[in-house]
Backbone of each chain as ProteinMPNN parsed JSONL, in Angstrom:
{"seq_chain_A": "XXXXXXXXXXXXXXXXXXXXXXXXXXXXXXXXXXXXXXXXXXXXXXXXXXXXXXXXXXXXXXXXXXXXXXXXX", "coords_chain_A": {"N_chain_A": [[125.454, 49.362, -161.574], [122.245, 48.272, -162.31], [120.054, 46.495, -160.111], [117.88, 43.837, -159.658], [115.589, 42.875, -157.219], [114.148, 40.042, -155.709], [111.832, 38.656, -153.434], [111.169, 35.653, -152.066], [110.618, 34.536, -149.674], [109.361, 32.091, -147.513], [107.761, 31.08, -149.495], [106.803, 28.252, -151.504], [107.576, 25.385, -153.663], [106.165, 25.715, -156.939], [106.975, 28.343, -156.816], [109.413, 29.939, -156.203], [111.11, 29.353, -158.45], [109.515, 30.189, -160.564], [109.158, 32.924, -160.033], [111.783, 33.811, -160.254], [112.231, 33.323, -162.945], [110.374, 35.091, -164.094], [111.493, 37.525, -163.278], [113.957, 37.437, -164.583], [113.118, 37.598, -167.184], [112.309, 40.208, -167.299], [114.628, 41.605, -166.772], [117.508, 43.365, -168.074], [120.088, 42.371, -170.419], [123.041, 41.405, -168.707], [122.29, 42.54, -166.364], [121.819, 42.183, -162.798], [120.01, 39.792, -160.927], [118.627, 39.366, -157.787], [117.67, 36.835, -155.621], [115.871, 36.046, -152.738], [115.16, 33.579, -150.381], [113.524, 30.766, -148.666], [112.817, 28.16, -149.178], [114.025, 24.925, -149.185], [114.606, 23.077, -151.398], [114.615, 24.747, -153.582], [116.933, 26.179, -153.409], [118.779, 24.486, -154.422], [117.716, 24.013, -156.901], [117.398, 26.426, -158.276], [120.023, 27.172, -159.216], [120.182, 25.125, -161.175], [118.171, 25.864, -162.946], [119.183, 28.321, -163.75], [121.428, 27.561, -165.186], [120.197, 26.111, -167.246], [118.878, 28.187, -168.495], [120.887, 29.605, -169.551], [121.986, 31.708, -168.192], [124.097, 33.443, -165.773], [125.396, 32.185, -162.794], [126.01, 34.046, -160.022], [126.562, 34.205, -157.161], [125.922, 32.133, -154.232], [124.496, 32.295, -151.122], [124.001, 31.31, -147.722], [122.308, 31.769, -144.685], [121.218, 30.995, -141.506], [119.072, 29.424, -142.516], [118.026, 31.04, -144.488], [118.38, 31.694, -147.805], [120.374, 33.369, -150.311], [120.535, 34.18, -153.586], [122.393, 35.192, -156.345], [122.071, 36.21, -159.691], [123.283, 36.697, -162.941], [121.916, 38.071, -165.808]], "CA_chain_A": [[124.614, 48.393, -162.309], [120.918, 48.061, -161.705], [119.873, 45.165, -159.531], [116.48, 43.499, -159.384], [115.517, 42.018, -156.034], [112.873, 39.383, -155.465], [111.759, 38.002, -152.133], [110.234, 34.52, -152.061], [110.681, 33.966, -148.33], [108.124, 31.41, -147.121], [107.073, 30.494, -150.662], [107.244, 26.887, -151.786], [107.607, 24.951, -155.059], [107.244, 26.121, -157.847], [106.995, 29.812, -156.861], [110.732, 30.573, -156.357], [111.588, 29.224, -159.834], [108.652, 31.002, -161.435], [109.449, 34.35, -159.812], [113.103, 34.093, -160.84], [112.058, 33.36, -164.401], [109.694, 36.344, -164.432], [112.438, 38.633, -163.093], [114.978, 37.378, -165.631], [112.508, 38.067, -168.435], [112.228, 41.673, -167.244], [115.962, 42.179, -166.66], [118.261, 43.563, -169.32], [121.3, 41.552, -170.406], [124.097, 41.919, -167.841], [121.706, 42.966, -165.098], [121.832, 41.165, -161.734], [118.762, 39.533, -160.205], [118.894, 38.746, -156.487], [116.501, 36.131, -155.071], [116.012, 35.654, -151.334], [114.088, 32.646, -150.054], [113.741, 29.795, -147.594], [112.461, 26.804, -149.613], [115.327, 24.256, -149.348], [114.863, 22.49, -152.724], [114.848, 25.8, -154.571], [118.338, 26.603, -153.344], [119.493, 23.57, -155.308], [117.142, 24.006, -158.242], [117.599, 27.706, -158.97], [121.217, 27.072, -160.066], [119.897, 24.272, -162.331], [117.399, 26.683, -163.881], [120.08, 29.36, -164.276], [122.24, 26.921, -166.218], [119.327, 25.794, -168.387], [118.492, 29.433, -169.157], [122.081, 30.228, -170.12], [122.406, 32.879, -167.416], [125.304, 33.178, -164.993], [125.215, 32.155, -161.345], [127.062, 34.901, -159.45], [126.899, 33.553, -155.89], [124.865, 31.542, -153.403], [124.811, 32.426, -149.696], [122.915, 30.889, -146.835], [122.511, 32.039, -143.259], [120.032, 30.696, -140.687], [117.959, 28.912, -143.325], [117.609, 31.977, -145.538], [119.422, 31.749, -148.846], [120.376, 34.521, -151.218], [121.193, 33.761, -154.826], [122.483, 36.274, -157.337], [122.16, 35.695, -161.053], [123.454, 37.726, -163.965], [121.259, 37.679, -167.064]], "C_chain_A": [[123.298, 48.181, -161.561], [120.805, 46.644, -161.162], [118.401, 44.958, -159.205], [116.45, 42.581, -158.17], [114.149, 41.358, -155.948], [112.935, 38.594, -154.162], [110.711, 36.893, -152.181], [110.319, 33.783, -150.721], [109.326, 33.339, -147.968], [107.38, 30.764, -148.274], [107.644, 29.106, -150.929], [107.194, 26.606, -153.291], [106.263, 25.204, -155.747], [107.507, 27.627, -157.829], [108.406, 30.421, -156.984], [111.273, 30.509, -157.791], [110.819, 30.147, -160.766], [108.99, 32.488, -161.284], [110.824, 34.732, -160.361], [112.99, 34.24, -162.355], [111.399, 34.67, -164.841], [110.674, 37.513, -164.344], [113.484, 38.636, -164.199], [114.426, 37.828, -166.977], [112.478, 39.593, -168.479], [113.606, 42.321, -167.27], [116.595, 42.407, -168.031], [119.516, 42.698, -169.255], [122.393, 42.205, -169.549], [123.588, 42.329, -166.466], [121.704, 41.814, -164.089], [120.445, 41.036, -161.115], [119.133, 38.835, -158.898], [117.608, 38.125, -155.951], [116.8, 35.749, -153.626], [114.861, 34.731, -150.988], [114.482, 31.658, -148.985], [113.463, 28.353, -148.026], [113.739, 26.016, -149.945], [115.604, 23.729, -150.762], [115.185, 23.566, -153.758], [116.29, 26.287, -154.559], [119.186, 25.749, -154.286], [119.011, 23.73, -156.752], [117.308, 25.321, -158.998], [118.901, 27.665, -159.788], [121.016, 26.185, -161.301], [119.148, 25.065, -163.398], [118.292, 27.724, -164.547], [120.934, 28.783, -165.401], [121.406, 26.647, -167.466], [118.967, 27.047, -169.178], [119.684, 30.139, -169.791], [122.462, 31.521, -169.428], [123.607, 32.487, -166.556], [124.996, 33.247, -163.503], [126.349, 32.964, -160.72], [127.493, 34.347, -158.092], [125.663, 33.059, -155.155], [125.316, 31.651, -151.949], [123.68, 31.845, -148.886], [123.274, 31.194, -145.392], [121.195, 31.809, -142.535], [118.825, 30.276, -141.528], [117.431, 29.863, -144.374], [118.726, 32.045, -146.572], [119.245, 32.98, -149.736], [121.179, 34.11, -152.442], [121.23, 34.935, -155.782], [122.792, 35.698, -158.705], [122.384, 36.867, -162.006], [122.822, 37.246, -165.255], [122.267, 37.717, -168.207]], "O_chain_A": [[123.267, 47.947, -160.353], [121.399, 45.711, -161.702], [117.765, 45.793, -158.562], [117.207, 41.613, -158.105], [113.119, 42.017, -156.092], [113.938, 37.959, -153.837], [109.517, 37.159, -152.319], [110.119, 32.57, -150.648], [108.282, 33.977, -148.101], [106.46, 29.978, -148.051], [108.802, 28.821, -150.626], [106.822, 27.47, -154.086], [105.246, 24.901, -155.124], [108.183, 28.145, -158.719], [108.595, 31.334, -157.789], [111.827, 31.487, -158.291], [111.394, 30.798, -161.638], [109.095, 33.215, -162.271], [111.012, 35.837, -160.87], [113.566, 35.145, -162.959], [111.808, 35.281, -165.828], [110.693, 38.384, -165.214], [113.862, 39.696, -164.7], [115.155, 38.368, -167.809], [112.602, 40.198, -169.544], [113.752, 43.453, -167.733], [116.264, 41.736, -169.009], [119.961, 42.33, -168.168], [122.638, 43.407, -169.654], [124.365, 42.45, -165.519], [121.603, 40.643, -164.456], [119.789, 42.034, -160.816], [119.859, 37.841, -158.898], [116.584, 38.798, -155.837], [117.859, 35.195, -153.329], [113.705, 35.052, -151.267], [115.595, 31.685, -148.46], [113.835, 27.418, -147.317], [114.462, 26.381, -150.872], [116.707, 23.908, -151.278], [115.94, 23.322, -154.699], [116.805, 26.753, -155.576], [120.168, 26.215, -154.864], [119.788, 23.601, -157.699], [117.353, 25.327, -160.229], [118.895, 28.081, -160.947], [121.6, 26.446, -162.353], [119.44, 24.962, -164.589], [118.181, 27.981, -165.745], [121.14, 29.423, -166.432], [121.838, 26.909, -168.589], [118.773, 26.982, -170.392], [119.522, 31.144, -170.483], [123.176, 32.346, -169.998], [124.074, 31.348, -166.604], [124.422, 34.218, -163.012], [127.519, 32.61, -160.87], [128.671, 34.05, -157.895], [124.537, 33.491, -155.406], [126.386, 31.161, -151.586], [122.524, 31.88, -149.31], [124.384, 30.919, -144.935], [120.169, 32.371, -142.916], [117.702, 30.716, -141.282], [116.482, 29.532, -145.085], [119.861, 32.404, -146.261], [118.157, 33.536, -149.887], [122.349, 33.741, -152.343], [120.216, 35.596, -156.005], [123.648, 34.826, -158.861], [121.74, 37.908, -161.88], [123.135, 36.163, -165.747], [121.917, 37.421, -169.349]]}, "seq_chain_B": "XXXXXXXXXXXXXXXXXXXXXXXXXXXXXXXXXXXXXXXXXXXXXXXXXXXXXXXXXXXXXXXXXXXXXXXXXXXXXXXXXXXXXXXXXXXXXXXXXXXXXXXXXXXXXXXXXXXXXXXXXXXXXXXXXXXXXXXXXXXXXXXXX", "coords_chain_B": {"N_chain_B": [[121.274, 21.606, -190.38], [123.709, 23.192, -188.225], [123.549, 26.224, -188.962], [121.057, 26.453, -188.018], [118.669, 27.893, -185.827], [118.432, 27.059, -182.502], [115.556, 25.575, -181.353], [113.557, 26.087, -178.431], [113.272, 23.508, -175.899], [110.341, 21.514, -175.221], [107.31, 21.044, -173.332], [104.471, 19.037, -173.133], [101.324, 18.472, -171.909], [98.631, 16.287, -171.372], [95.662, 17.074, -169.933], [93.574, 15.222, -168.502], [92.218, 14.524, -166.275], [90.032, 16.014, -163.852], [90.566, 16.353, -161.268], [91.479, 18.029, -158.283], [94.096, 17.75, -157.127], [95.481, 16.657, -159.251], [95.355, 18.612, -161.167], [96.934, 20.458, -159.924], [99.411, 19.049, -160.138], [99.79, 19.074, -162.941], [99.978, 21.827, -163.48], [102.126, 22.6, -161.869], [104.303, 21.104, -162.892], [104.329, 22.144, -165.495], [104.8, 24.887, -165.028], [107.301, 24.704, -163.885], [108.75, 23.745, -166.077], [108.498, 25.931, -167.859], [109.822, 27.84, -166.332], [112.374, 26.901, -166.458], [113.146, 27.46, -168.946], [111.82, 26.146, -170.989], [109.228, 25.592, -173.495], [105.666, 25.364, -172.977], [102.657, 23.462, -173.084], [99.224, 22.895, -172.243], [96.853, 20.495, -172.65], [93.587, 20.33, -172.443], [91.144, 17.934, -171.731], [88.254, 15.701, -171.64], [87.429, 15.212, -168.23], [89.079, 17.16, -167.353], [88.369, 19.434, -168.742], [86.303, 20.551, -167.292], [87.524, 22.119, -165.42], [88.122, 24.353, -166.783], [85.831, 25.66, -167.016], [83.784, 28.524, -166.359], [84.642, 29.902, -163.295], [85.409, 27.405, -162.404], [87.935, 26.435, -161.809], [89.085, 25.882, -159.22], [87.407, 23.989, -158.308], [87.613, 21.199, -158.404], [87.386, 17.755, -157.249], [89.206, 15.868, -154.714], [91.569, 13.408, -155.77], [91.819, 11.053, -154.361], [90.396, 9.831, -151.348], [88.426, 11.83, -151.038], [86.06, 12.051, -149.664], [83.351, 13.224, -149.688], [84.084, 15.87, -149.742], [85.279, 16.434, -147.366], [87.86, 15.414, -147.153], [89.161, 16.939, -149.091], [88.915, 19.454, -147.967], [90.515, 19.134, -145.724], [93.043, 18.702, -146.898], [93.325, 21.094, -148.254], [93.592, 22.81, -146.093], [96.069, 21.972, -145.121], [97.652, 22.642, -147.274], [97.459, 25.355, -147.252], [98.756, 25.932, -144.907], [101.301, 25.12, -145.604], [101.809, 27.041, -147.377], [101.235, 26.822, -150.143], [100.857, 27.801, -153.51], [97.842, 29.19, -154.992], [95.627, 27.596, -157.395], [94.751, 29.411, -159.215], [96.712, 31.416, -159.168], [98.888, 29.899, -160.098], [98.023, 29.275, -162.665], [97.823, 31.814, -163.789], [100.544, 32.567, -163.709], [101.57, 30.617, -165.397], [100.456, 31.389, -167.825], [101.493, 33.937, -168.073], [104.182, 33.376, -168.435], [104.181, 32.443, -170.962], [102.924, 30.027, -171.483], [100.67, 27.717, -173.064], [97.185, 27.238, -173.332], [95.102, 24.702, -174.331], [91.946, 23.687, -175.48], [90.048, 20.765, -175.837], [87.981, 20.171, -178.499], [86.324, 18.069, -179.393], [85.814, 16.468, -177.108], [84.467, 18.323, -175.619], [81.929, 18.258, -176.574], [81.108, 15.676, -175.821], [81.176, 15.932, -173.041], [79.214, 17.701, -172.719], [79.733, 20.395, -172.687], [79.678, 23.75, -173.494], [81.255, 26.231, -175.564], [80.627, 28.749, -174.59], [80.346, 28.292, -171.908], [82.837, 28.129, -170.978], [85.799, 29.594, -169.57], [86.822, 31.769, -171.501], [88.845, 33.621, -171.697], [91.185, 32.481, -170.798], [91.868, 30.558, -172.559], [93.874, 29.579, -175.209], [93.643, 28.281, -177.559], [91.555, 26.152, -179.542], [91.179, 22.699, -180.178], [91.812, 19.412, -181.654], [92.765, 15.954, -181.749], [94.862, 16.114, -183.596], [96.057, 18.549, -183.072], [97.119, 18.077, -180.551], [98.996, 16.004, -181.168], [100.699, 17.351, -182.878], [101.795, 19.217, -181.11], [102.963, 17.488, -179.285], [104.798, 15.915, -180.668], [107.135, 17.274, -180.942], [107.978, 17.535, -178.393], [109.906, 17.25, -175.42], [109.076, 16.499, -172.985], [106.235, 14.718, -172.308], [103.136, 14.164, -170.883], [100.405, 12.343, -169.418], [97.812, 13.272, -167.598]], "CA_chain_B": [[122.075, 21.726, -189.161], [124.728, 24.236, -188.278], [123.047, 27.586, -188.757], [119.703, 26.431, -187.452], [118.493, 28.428, -184.483], [117.919, 25.96, -181.689], [114.246, 25.856, -180.758], [113.551, 25.627, -177.038], [112.595, 22.247, -175.597], [108.941, 21.744, -174.964], [106.556, 20.111, -172.496], [103.047, 18.998, -173.506], [100.611, 17.61, -170.958], [97.191, 16.086, -171.53], [94.98, 17.175, -168.646], [92.366, 14.426, -168.682], [91.532, 14.518, -164.986], [89.637, 17.31, -163.314], [90.821, 16.319, -159.827], [92.259, 19.181, -157.831], [95.515, 17.443, -156.934], [96.117, 16.396, -160.546], [95.502, 19.922, -161.822], [98.168, 20.987, -159.316], [100.584, 18.414, -160.748], [99.953, 19.547, -164.321], [100.423, 23.229, -163.492], [103.459, 22.732, -161.26], [105.296, 20.616, -163.859], [104.396, 23.092, -166.611], [105.458, 26.121, -164.592], [108.721, 24.371, -163.743], [109.319, 23.679, -167.432], [108.603, 27.311, -168.363], [110.842, 28.542, -165.548], [113.687, 26.414, -166.848], [113.422, 27.854, -170.329], [111.101, 25.361, -171.991], [107.866, 26.001, -173.825], [104.745, 24.419, -172.349], [101.225, 23.568, -173.362], [98.309, 22.028, -171.505], [95.76, 20.106, -173.527], [92.492, 19.928, -171.546], [90.146, 17.07, -172.359], [87.374, 15.013, -170.693], [87.105, 15.864, -166.953], [89.935, 18.347, -167.23], [87.647, 20.585, -169.304], [85.452, 21.184, -166.263], [88.307, 23.12, -164.689], [88.184, 25.572, -167.603], [84.529, 26.323, -166.963], [83.803, 29.761, -165.566], [84.634, 29.659, -161.846], [85.569, 25.976, -162.125], [89.335, 26.019, -161.624], [89.401, 25.335, -157.889], [86.267, 23.173, -157.873], [87.806, 19.756, -158.568], [87.5, 16.937, -156.031], [90.492, 15.224, -154.478], [91.526, 12.14, -156.513], [91.651, 9.974, -153.383], [89.928, 10.249, -150.023], [87.714, 13.112, -151.107], [85.07, 11.94, -148.576], [82.309, 14.254, -149.829], [84.628, 17.22, -149.565], [86.005, 16.548, -146.103], [89.282, 15.18, -147.466], [89.672, 18.11, -149.818], [88.989, 20.547, -147.004], [91.707, 18.884, -144.901], [94.25, 18.919, -147.708], [93.389, 22.544, -148.493], [94.133, 23.386, -144.873], [97.509, 21.688, -145.063], [98.31, 23.4, -148.34], [97.506, 26.744, -146.798], [99.812, 25.972, -143.904], [102.583, 24.998, -146.309], [101.893, 28.21, -148.256], [101.204, 26.414, -151.555], [100.16, 28.801, -154.336], [96.523, 28.783, -155.469], [95.611, 27.196, -158.809], [94.589, 30.633, -160.01], [98.031, 32.047, -159.308], [99.725, 29.054, -160.95], [97.562, 29.4, -164.044], [98.236, 33.147, -164.253], [101.986, 32.517, -163.968], [101.732, 29.771, -166.58], [100.139, 32.165, -169.023], [102.443, 35.058, -168.164], [105.463, 32.872, -168.953], [104.022, 32.022, -172.359], [102.291, 28.712, -171.605], [99.493, 27.719, -173.936], [96.062, 26.401, -172.898], [94.328, 24.206, -175.466], [90.751, 22.952, -175.074], [89.675, 19.766, -176.838], [86.617, 20.441, -178.968], [85.523, 16.854, -179.504], [85.316, 16.04, -175.797], [83.502, 19.318, -175.118], [80.614, 17.764, -176.967], [80.79, 14.521, -174.964], [80.966, 16.387, -171.67], [78.098, 18.636, -172.704], [80.249, 21.722, -172.341], [79.641, 24.675, -174.608], [82.311, 27.254, -175.475], [80.212, 29.903, -173.771], [80.485, 27.926, -170.485], [84.256, 28.12, -170.625], [86.467, 30.859, -169.298], [87.538, 31.877, -172.773], [90.025, 34.491, -171.565], [92.409, 31.737, -170.486], [92.088, 29.525, -173.572], [94.588, 30.144, -176.355], [93.366, 27.56, -178.79], [90.678, 24.979, -179.489], [91.739, 21.748, -181.13], [91.499, 18.0, -181.475], [93.956, 15.122, -181.574], [95.944, 16.582, -184.469], [96.738, 19.639, -182.368], [97.948, 17.456, -179.513], [100.129, 15.287, -181.759], [101.621, 18.368, -183.377], [102.503, 19.775, -179.961], [103.713, 16.457, -178.565], [105.867, 15.287, -181.454], [108.37, 18.037, -180.729], [108.135, 17.772, -176.96], [110.8, 16.345, -174.681], [108.256, 15.979, -171.888], [104.803, 14.658, -172.546], [102.506, 13.402, -169.809], [98.956, 12.191, -169.419], [97.45, 13.401, -166.17]], "C_chain_B": [[123.032, 22.901, -189.285], [124.149, 25.59, -187.954], [121.677, 27.619, -188.088], [119.672, 27.037, -186.058], [117.846, 27.326, -183.664], [116.58, 26.37, -181.071], [114.25, 25.368, -179.322], [112.853, 24.274, -176.896], [111.171, 22.557, -175.167], [108.333, 20.664, -174.071], [105.08, 20.184, -172.894], [102.335, 18.009, -172.589], [99.137, 17.514, -171.328], [96.579, 16.143, -170.138], [93.62, 16.512, -168.814], [91.529, 14.455, -167.408], [91.138, 15.928, -164.578], [89.891, 17.384, -161.816], [91.781, 17.429, -159.409], [93.753, 18.883, -157.753], [96.23, 17.204, -158.26], [96.281, 17.682, -161.359], [96.744, 20.612, -161.246], [99.399, 20.392, -159.994], [100.846, 18.968, -162.14], [100.514, 20.971, -164.339], [101.818, 23.398, -162.888], [104.533, 22.26, -162.245], [105.459, 21.63, -164.995], [105.102, 24.381, -166.216], [106.951, 25.893, -164.374], [109.399, 24.353, -165.097], [109.514, 25.089, -167.998], [109.722, 28.063, -167.642], [112.237, 28.127, -165.932], [113.912, 26.57, -168.347], [112.733, 27.035, -171.395], [109.814, 26.064, -172.402], [106.931, 24.99, -173.168], [103.332, 24.598, -172.867], [100.456, 22.532, -172.563], [97.107, 21.781, -172.389], [94.637, 19.553, -172.656], [91.45, 19.116, -172.295], [89.344, 16.356, -171.269], [87.165, 15.82, -169.402], [87.939, 17.116, -166.732], [89.222, 19.598, -167.718], [86.805, 21.312, -168.262], [86.205, 22.265, -165.486], [88.467, 24.413, -165.493], [86.841, 26.29, -167.63], [84.628, 27.547, -166.074], [83.687, 29.437, -164.083], [84.935, 28.226, -161.46], [86.959, 25.529, -161.709], [89.607, 25.33, -160.294], [88.361, 24.301, -157.443], [86.464, 21.666, -157.935], [87.855, 19.017, -157.248], [88.93, 16.43, -155.864], [90.454, 13.846, -155.146], [91.361, 10.944, -155.588], [91.171, 10.588, -152.069], [89.257, 11.628, -150.026], [86.68, 13.201, -149.968], [84.046, 13.075, -148.576], [82.808, 15.664, -149.523], [85.434, 17.388, -148.289], [87.513, 16.398, -146.334], [89.904, 16.382, -148.158], [89.87, 19.284, -148.858], [90.24, 20.409, -146.136], [92.995, 19.192, -145.652], [94.435, 20.417, -147.991], [94.0, 23.261, -147.289], [95.63, 23.182, -144.766], [98.273, 22.481, -146.113], [98.465, 24.856, -147.931], [98.641, 26.919, -145.79], [101.195, 25.931, -144.553], [102.787, 26.14, -147.3], [101.982, 27.846, -149.738], [100.366, 27.428, -152.341], [98.796, 28.277, -154.782], [96.62, 28.372, -156.938], [95.497, 28.427, -159.699], [95.931, 31.327, -160.236], [98.914, 31.234, -160.252], [99.325, 29.18, -162.419], [97.935, 30.775, -164.618], [99.723, 33.183, -164.585], [102.275, 31.737, -165.241], [101.516, 30.593, -167.852], [101.101, 33.34, -169.196], [103.779, 34.609, -168.756], [105.318, 32.263, -170.348], [103.423, 30.644, -172.546], [100.993, 28.802, -172.388], [98.434, 26.753, -173.413], [95.248, 26.012, -174.133], [93.13, 23.427, -174.936], [90.337, 22.019, -176.202], [88.204, 19.936, -177.223], [85.735, 19.208, -178.983], [84.957, 16.451, -178.146], [84.385, 17.072, -175.163], [82.087, 18.851, -175.411], [80.178, 16.613, -176.057], [80.425, 14.971, -173.552], [79.788, 17.354, -171.565], [78.52, 20.037, -172.3], [80.277, 22.584, -173.599], [80.759, 25.713, -174.437], [81.92, 28.408, -174.562], [80.262, 29.605, -172.257], [81.933, 28.056, -170.022], [84.776, 29.529, -170.387], [87.39, 31.143, -170.489], [88.773, 32.77, -172.712], [91.308, 33.703, -171.35], [92.717, 30.674, -171.528], [92.732, 30.142, -174.81], [94.122, 29.522, -177.646], [92.354, 26.446, -178.537], [91.207, 23.998, -180.508], [91.282, 20.341, -180.851], [92.818, 17.233, -181.453], [95.137, 15.601, -182.425], [96.755, 17.685, -183.806], [97.648, 19.073, -181.29], [99.183, 16.8, -180.117], [101.171, 16.284, -182.264], [102.437, 18.997, -182.25], [103.465, 18.727, -179.382], [104.898, 15.913, -179.356], [107.192, 16.021, -181.293], [108.636, 18.294, -179.259], [109.073, 16.756, -176.332], [110.057, 15.745, -173.496], [106.839, 15.889, -172.403], [104.173, 13.694, -171.556], [100.999, 13.368, -169.991], [98.518, 12.211, -167.961], [95.941, 13.348, -165.999]], "O_chain_B": [[123.136, 23.522, -190.343], [124.237, 26.06, -186.819], [121.205, 28.669, -187.652], [120.522, 26.745, -185.217], [116.847, 26.733, -184.071], [116.486, 27.374, -180.365], [114.872, 24.351, -179.014], [111.959, 23.94, -177.672], [110.836, 23.684, -174.802], [108.786, 19.52, -174.061], [104.509, 21.271, -172.98], [102.714, 16.84, -172.514], [98.478, 18.525, -171.568], [96.935, 15.352, -169.265], [92.645, 17.15, -169.213], [90.299, 14.416, -167.452], [91.813, 16.903, -164.909], [89.492, 18.346, -161.159], [92.759, 17.721, -160.096], [94.576, 19.654, -158.246], [97.417, 17.499, -158.399], [97.224, 17.821, -162.137], [97.502, 21.26, -161.968], [100.316, 21.116, -160.38], [101.982, 19.294, -162.483], [101.415, 21.28, -165.119], [102.598, 24.236, -163.34], [105.554, 22.927, -162.418], [106.577, 21.939, -165.407], [105.91, 24.909, -166.98], [107.768, 26.774, -164.643], [110.498, 24.885, -165.253], [110.569, 25.4, -168.55], [110.472, 28.822, -168.255], [113.186, 28.892, -165.763], [114.759, 25.899, -168.936], [113.018, 27.198, -172.582], [109.367, 27.006, -171.748], [107.352, 23.882, -172.837], [102.861, 25.718, -173.066], [100.957, 21.452, -172.251], [96.429, 22.713, -172.823], [94.728, 18.421, -172.18], [90.94, 19.529, -173.336], [89.718, 16.404, -170.097], [86.769, 16.984, -169.464], [87.535, 18.021, -166.002], [89.433, 20.689, -167.188], [86.616, 22.526, -168.335], [85.603, 23.203, -164.963], [88.891, 25.438, -164.958], [86.717, 27.38, -168.189], [85.446, 27.602, -165.156], [82.74, 28.771, -163.663], [84.741, 27.852, -160.304], [87.151, 24.383, -161.303], [90.286, 24.304, -160.252], [88.43, 23.796, -156.322], [85.563, 20.918, -157.553], [88.305, 19.563, -156.24], [89.754, 16.553, -156.77], [89.423, 13.175, -155.103], [90.815, 9.92, -155.999], [91.508, 11.724, -151.737], [89.489, 12.46, -149.149], [86.455, 14.266, -149.393], [83.898, 13.793, -147.587], [82.045, 16.531, -149.099], [86.179, 18.356, -148.138], [88.322, 17.147, -145.788], [91.026, 16.786, -147.85], [90.864, 20.006, -148.933], [90.93, 21.386, -145.844], [93.904, 19.841, -145.134], [95.553, 20.933, -147.969], [94.805, 24.181, -147.432], [96.37, 24.086, -144.377], [99.393, 22.933, -145.876], [99.472, 25.499, -148.228], [99.377, 27.906, -145.814], [102.127, 26.608, -144.118], [103.811, 26.203, -147.981], [102.713, 28.483, -150.497], [99.304, 27.855, -151.889], [98.61, 27.069, -154.933], [97.562, 28.744, -157.638], [96.067, 28.481, -160.789], [96.244, 31.765, -161.343], [99.606, 31.796, -161.102], [100.179, 29.191, -163.305], [98.314, 30.886, -165.784], [100.128, 33.747, -165.602], [103.107, 32.134, -166.056], [102.28, 30.504, -168.813], [101.475, 33.694, -170.314], [104.429, 35.359, -169.484], [106.249, 31.632, -170.848], [103.412, 30.131, -173.665], [100.309, 29.826, -172.377], [98.733, 25.604, -173.09], [94.771, 26.869, -174.877], [93.279, 22.596, -174.04], [90.279, 22.415, -177.366], [87.31, 19.855, -176.38], [84.556, 19.27, -178.636], [83.774, 16.131, -178.03], [83.603, 16.739, -174.273], [81.174, 19.026, -174.605], [79.042, 16.572, -175.585], [79.484, 14.456, -172.947], [79.409, 17.773, -170.471], [77.767, 20.769, -171.658], [80.828, 22.193, -174.628], [81.157, 26.032, -173.316], [82.755, 28.974, -173.856], [80.228, 30.519, -171.434], [82.215, 28.087, -168.824], [84.263, 30.509, -170.927], [88.573, 30.8, -170.478], [89.646, 32.687, -173.576], [92.395, 34.182, -171.674], [93.713, 29.96, -171.408], [92.211, 31.097, -175.386], [94.191, 30.144, -178.706], [92.308, 25.871, -177.45], [91.64, 24.4, -181.588], [90.484, 20.09, -179.948], [93.868, 17.808, -181.167], [96.288, 15.495, -182.002], [97.975, 17.753, -183.953], [98.786, 19.511, -181.122], [100.296, 17.012, -179.636], [102.373, 16.08, -182.095], [103.624, 19.276, -182.416], [104.609, 19.028, -179.04], [105.895, 15.495, -178.768], [108.256, 15.434, -181.492], [109.429, 19.169, -178.911], [109.047, 15.57, -176.66], [110.357, 14.636, -173.055], [106.292, 16.879, -172.888], [104.617, 12.555, -171.407], [100.405, 14.239, -170.626], [98.811, 11.294, -167.194], [95.443, 13.44, -164.877]]}, "name": "protein", "num_of_chains": 2, "seq": "XXXXXXXXXXXXXXXXXXXXXXXXXXXXXXXXXXXXXXXXXXXXXXXXXXXXXXXXXXXXXXXXXXXXXXXXXXXXXXXXXXXXXXXXXXXXXXXXXXXXXXXXXXXXXXXXXXXXXXXXXXXXXXXXXXXXXXXXXXXXXXXXXXXXXXXXXXXXXXXXXXXXXXXXXXXXXXXXXXXXXXXXXXXXXXXXXXXXXXXXXXXXXXXXXXXXXXXXXX"}
């Protein structure tokens, strides 16, 4: 399965949400989008956006302040 | 009801101020709304229109403690340190995600702004109060900034 990766490390509000939205628009249904970032509020808000968009949150990982969120369109 | 296709929620913001920090607020809220699956429009009027002038987007003063540009310069420095996106990037993202920019025609006259002074590439529509009400009546978020 194809996987789209986006890196928003160091970016702040609202860029992580915006970049996820852009990637999800490009992805095909069923495709996984992986977002990597450091902005703390976005780790909480990306799952909120995923729910609002009707996509599926696959998993959320965090290590040393860097989070990785995977979403299935 | 029943078979109706659910229309996405919408956010409509009146951008009355041309202050840099308030333009940030308008664009950040709108981009957040678009990112969370809503539609969004920005209705520029009065001082807000100046930010649609060619080369005018980043030119707004700070709403408080501008101090002849010193305050703005300081805040700009802090924003750079915090890696805050430029207004240009936020506006490009806004438009890429389907956001709509509306310029108020009536106030253009009051402000002495001609269409040819405006950056017409970024304006989707020209309108007056009827356009705003039509956008806002179906909006879950509507703000006056």
